[in-house]
C-alpha positions in Angstrom: 0.0 0.0 0.0 1.4 3.4 -1.0 1.6 6.0 1.7 -1.7 7.8 1.4 -0.6 11.1 3.0 2.2 11.9 0.6 1.5 14.1 -2.4 2.9 12.4 -5.5 5.0 15.4 -6.5 6.5 15.7 -3.0 7.3 12.0 -2.9 9.0 12.1 -6.3 11.0 15.2 -5.2 12.1 13.4 -2.0 13.1 10.3 -4.0 15.3 12.4 -6.4 16.9 14.1 -3.4 17.7 10.8 -1.6 18.6 8.6 -4.6 22.4 9.6 -4.7 22.7 8.6 -1.1 21.1 5.1 -1.2 22.4 1.7 -2.0 21.0 -1.8 -1.6 20.6 -3.6 1.7 19.2 -7.0 2.2 17.8 -6.3 5.6 14.3 -5.8 4.4 13.8 -8.0 1.3 16.1 -6.1 -1.0 14.8 -2.6 -0.2 17.5 0.0 -0.6 17.8 1.2 3.0 21.5 1.9 3.6 23.5 5.0 3.0 27.3 5.2 2.5 29.8 6.2 5.2 31.1 9.6 4.2 33.6 10.3 7.0 37.2 9.4 6.7 39.4 9.6 9.8 41.7 6.9 8.5 44.3 9.4 7.3 46.7 6.9 5.7 47.7 3.3 5.6 51.0 1.5 4.7 51.7 -2.1 3.8 55.2 -3.0 4.8 57.4 -5.5 3.0 57.0 -7.9 5.9 53.2 -8.0 5.5 52.2 -5.6 8.2 49.3 -3.1 7.7 49.8 0.3 9.5 46.6 2.2 9.8 47.2 5.8 11.0 44.5 8.2 12.3 44.7 11.5 14.0 41.6 10.5 16.0 42.1 6.8 16.8 45.9 6.4 16.9 48.0 3.9 15.1 47.1 0.2 14.5 49.8 -2.3 13.3 48.2 -5.5 12.1 50.0 -8.6 10.6 49.5 -12.4 10.5 50.4 -12.7 14.2 48.0 -10.2 15.6 47.8 -6.5 16.2 49.2 -3.7 18.3 47.5 -0.4 19.0 49.2 2.8 20.1 47.3 6.1 20.9 48.8 9.2 19.3 46.5 12.1 20.3 44.5 13.6 23.1 41.2 12.3 21.7 41.8 8.8 23.1 40.9 8.4 26.8 43.3 5.5 27.1 46.8 6.7 26.1 48.5 3.4 26.7 49.2 0.6 24.3 47.4 -2.6 23.6 48.6 -5.8 21.9 46.6 -8.9 20.9 48.2 -12.2 19.9 45.7 -13.7 17.5 47.6 -15.4 14.7 46.1 -16.7 11.4 48.0 -20.1 11.9 46.2 -20.6 15.2 42.8 -20.6 13.5 40.9 -23.6 12.0 38.2 -22.1 9.8 34.9 -24.1 9.2 33.1 -21.8 6.8 30.9 -18.8 6.4 28.1 -18.1 8.9 26.9 -14.8 7.4 27.7 -11.8 5.3 26.8 -8.1 5.2 27.3 -5.1 3.0 30.9 -4.8 3.9 32.1 -8.1 5.4 31.9 -11.9 5.5 31.8 -13.7 8.8 33.3 -17.2 9.3 33.2 -19.6 12.2 36.6 -20.8 13.4 38.3 -22.5 16.3 41.1 -20.6 18.1 43.3 -23.7 18.5 45.5 -22.6 21.6 42.4 -22.3 23.8 40.0 -24.5 21.9 37.4 -21.7 21.7 35.0 -21.1 18.8 35.2 -17.6 17.4 33.6 -15.6 14.7 36.0 -14.1 12.2 34.8 -10.9 10.5 36.7 -10.4 7.3 37.0 -6.9 5.7 38.9 -5.8 2.7 41.6 -3.3 3.7 42.1 -1.8 0.2 38.7 -0.1 0.1 38.7 3.3 1.7 35.2 3.1 3.3 36.0 -0.3 4.8 39.2 0.9 6.3 37.1 3.4 8.3 34.8 0.7 9.4 37.8 -1.4 10.6 39.0 1.5 12.7 35.6 2.1 14.2 35.1 -1.6 15.0 38.6 -2.0 16.6 38.5 1.3 18.4 35.3 0.4 20.1 35.9 -3.2 20.8 39.5 -3.2 22.0 38.7 -0.6 24.6 35.8 -2.7 25.9 36.9 -6.3 25.1 34.8 -7.9 27.9 32.1 -5.3 28.7 28.6 -6.7 29.4 26.2 -6.1 26.5 28.9 -5.8 23.8 30.3 -8.7 21.8 33.7 -9.6 23.0 36.8 -8.7 21.0 39.6 -11.4 20.8 42.0 -9.8 18.4 42.7 -9.3 14.7 45.2 -10.3 12.1 46.0 -9.5 8.4 46.4 -12.0 5.6 48.6 -10.4 2.8 47.5 -12.9 0.2 43.8 -11.9 0.5 44.1 -8.3 1.4 41.7 -8.9 4.3 41.8 -8.1 8.0 40.1 -10.6 10.1 38.5 -9.3 13.4 38.1 -12.1 15.9 35.0 -11.9 17.9 33.0 -13.9 20.5 30.9 -16.5 18.7 27.2 -15.9 19.6 25.6 -19.3 19.0 22.0 -18.1 19.0 22.5 -15.9 16.0 20.9 -12.4 15.8 17.5 -11.2 17.0 16.6 -11.0 13.3 17.4 -14.8 13.0 15.3 -15.5 16.1 12.2 -13.7 14.9 12.6 -15.2 11.5 12.2 -18.7 13.1 10.1 -18.0 16.2 8.0 -15.2 14.6 8.1 -13.2 17.9 9.8 -13.0 21.3 7.9 -13.0 24.5 7.9 -10.0 26.8 9.7 -11.7 29.7 12.5 -12.9 27.4 12.9 -9.5 25.8 13.1 -7.9 29.2 16.0 -10.3 30.2 17.8 -9.5 26.9 17.2 -5.8 27.1 19.0 -5.5 30.5 22.3 -6.6 28.9 21.8 -4.5 25.8 21.2 -1.4 27.9 24.4 -2.0 29.8 26.3 -2.1 26.6 24.5 0.9 25.1 25.0 2.9 28.3 28.8 2.2 28.1 28.9 3.4 24.5 27.0 6.6 25.3 28.4 7.6 28.7 32.0 6.2 28.7 33.0 6.0 25.1 30.8 8.9 23.9 29.7 7.0 20.9 26.4 6.9 18.9 26.1 3.4 17.4 23.9 4.6 14.6 22.9 1.2 13.3 20.9 -0.6 16.1 18.5 -3.1 14.6 17.6 -6.8 15.2 20.5 -8.0 12.9 23.0 -6.1 15.0 22.0 -7.6 18.4 23.4 -11.1 18.8 22.2 -13.7 21.3 23.8 -16.9 22.8 22.1 -20.0 24.0 22.3 -18.7 27.6 19.8 -16.0 26.5 22.3 -13.2 26.7 22.1 -10.4 24.1 25.0 -8.3 23.0 25.4 -5.4 20.5 27.7 -5.8 17.5 28.7 -4.1 14.3 30.3 -0.7 15.2 31.4 0.1 11.7 29.3 3.3 11.4 29.5 4.4 15.1 30.4 8.0 15.7 32.3 9.6 18.5 31.2 12.7 20.2 33.5 15.1 22.2 31.2 15.2 25.2 27.7 14.2 26.3 26.2 17.4 24.8 27.8 17.1 21.4 25.8 16.3 18.3 26.4 14.3 15.1 25.5 15.7 11.7 26.1 12.9 9.2 23.7 10.6 7.4 24.8 6.9 7.8 23.3 3.7 9.0 20.2 1.7 8.2 17.3 4.0 7.1 14.7 1.5 8.3 15.5 2.1 12.0 16.5 5.7 11.6 15.1 8.4 14.0 13.0 11.3 12.7 15.7 13.9 13.4 18.2 11.9 11.4 15.9 11.6 8.5 15.4 15.4 8.6 19.2 15.6 8.4 19.3 17.5 11.7 21.9 17.3 14.3 21.4 14.2 16.5 22.9 12.5 19.5 22.4 9.5 21.8 18.6 9.7 21.6 18.8 8.5 18.0 20.0 5.1 19.3 17.1 5.0 21.8 14.6 5.4 18.9 16.3 2.5 17.0 16.2 0.4 20.2 12.5 1.0 20.6 11.7 0.0 17.1 13.9 -3.1 17.4 12.2 -4.3 20.6 8.7 -3.6 19.2 9.5 -5.6 16.1 10.8 -8.5 18.1 7.7 -8.5 20.4 5.2 -8.3 17.6 7.1 -10.2 14.9 6.4 -7.4 12.4 8.2 -4.3 11.5 5.8 -1.5 12.4 6.1 0.5 9.1 5.4 -0.5 5.5 8.7 -1.0 3.7 7.3 -2.2 0.4 7.1 1.2 -1.3 10.9 2.0 -1.0 13.0 4.0 1.4 11.6 7.5 0.5 8.1 6.3 1.3 9.3 4.8 4.5 10.9 8.1 5.6 7.7 9.9 5.0 5.9 7.4 7.2 8.4 7.9 10.0 8.2 11.7 9.8 4.4 12.1 9.3 2.6 9.0 10.8 2.0 8.7 14.6 4.8 6.8 16.4 4.0 3.0 16.3 2.8 1.4 19.5 2.0 -2.2 20.6 -1.6 -3.3 21.0 -2.5 -2.5 24.7 -4.6 -5.6 25.1 -1.7 -7.9 24.2 1.1 -6.3 26.2 1.7 -5.0 29.8 1.3 -1.3 30.5 5.0 -1.2 31.4 6.0 -2.5 27.9 3.6 -0.1 26.2 5.1 2.8 28.2 8.6 1.7 27.4 7.9 1.7 23.6 6.1 5.1 23.9 9.1 6.6 25.7 11.6 5.3 23.1 9.6 6.5 20.1 8.9 10.1 20.9 9.3 12.1 17.7 11.0 14.8 19.8 14.5 13.5 20.6 14.7 15.6 23.8 11.7 13.7 25.2 13.3 10.3 24.9 15.0 8.8 28.0 18.7 8.1 28.4 19.8 4.5 28.9 20.0 5.0 32.7 16.4 6.4 32.7 15.2 3.5 30.6 16.8 1.0 33.0 15.0 2.5 36.0 11.6 2.6 34.4 11.3 -0.1 31.7 10.2 -3.7 31.6 13.7 -5.0 32.6 
């Protein structure tokens, strides 16, 4: 069904305006819902004769990655941790089984880290593409500073394979898949189970916002992983953005349009509240088993729905008042009205 409230001329004008920014994403049945990553803080990279990649950035420091692991050294005042970090995670220590998934910028394989007999997920990214170098830095900057933080997928190291031109980021293997996988099979997730998962996710999101001063910018069911213990953790930090302080704002247009907040669609400055909107949509979709907007008419039509339609809400006769209130708080059109992670923890279903 086409969006009834949109004048055809206005819709066509919006489509023309957005078309240069869009490219395909398989998240919603082939609908083009992703936009490219325009920022580049990876100032340079060098491949040495010995097969070591040196990624240099004014913002993130220096990363040296080879077949035996990687070493990070901070070089500027932007990094809160000015020390050095080293991870031994060698390619020869991995026994790879095969792919377990793929995305717009990477392939993920399951492997055993032989020295400790632990199953890991290897996220492989091509180093020679400029946009993907930025994503590597974002991922590693976030994960190596919080390698075992609750609610964030654990970072085990990284290595570079000169023959393939790929960097492999070794991550905790989440054996339950993503929330997108769960609702694809189970159709929906019960409110008590969601409450248990949400507690861990909020811990991770609070750390990103309050300690790392990062906006994730791409929260969605596919980027929240679960294990067979029922623990949920955030992953995929390739488009996350750092803010100088808790009052700073972003002004770039990246991430998945499907879960994007109204202020981001309007191309306004935005901050941590944008993640709260995405979290609310994600939890609502998992509870009902259905994305609350119509995505069949393309991304421009979807954006108009998010801007002009009332915020979606769960049916009150099927969910507790606490759950309905949580969704309402997360999906205020006014970003200033949305709660922080700490406020959500105190008042929500978890």
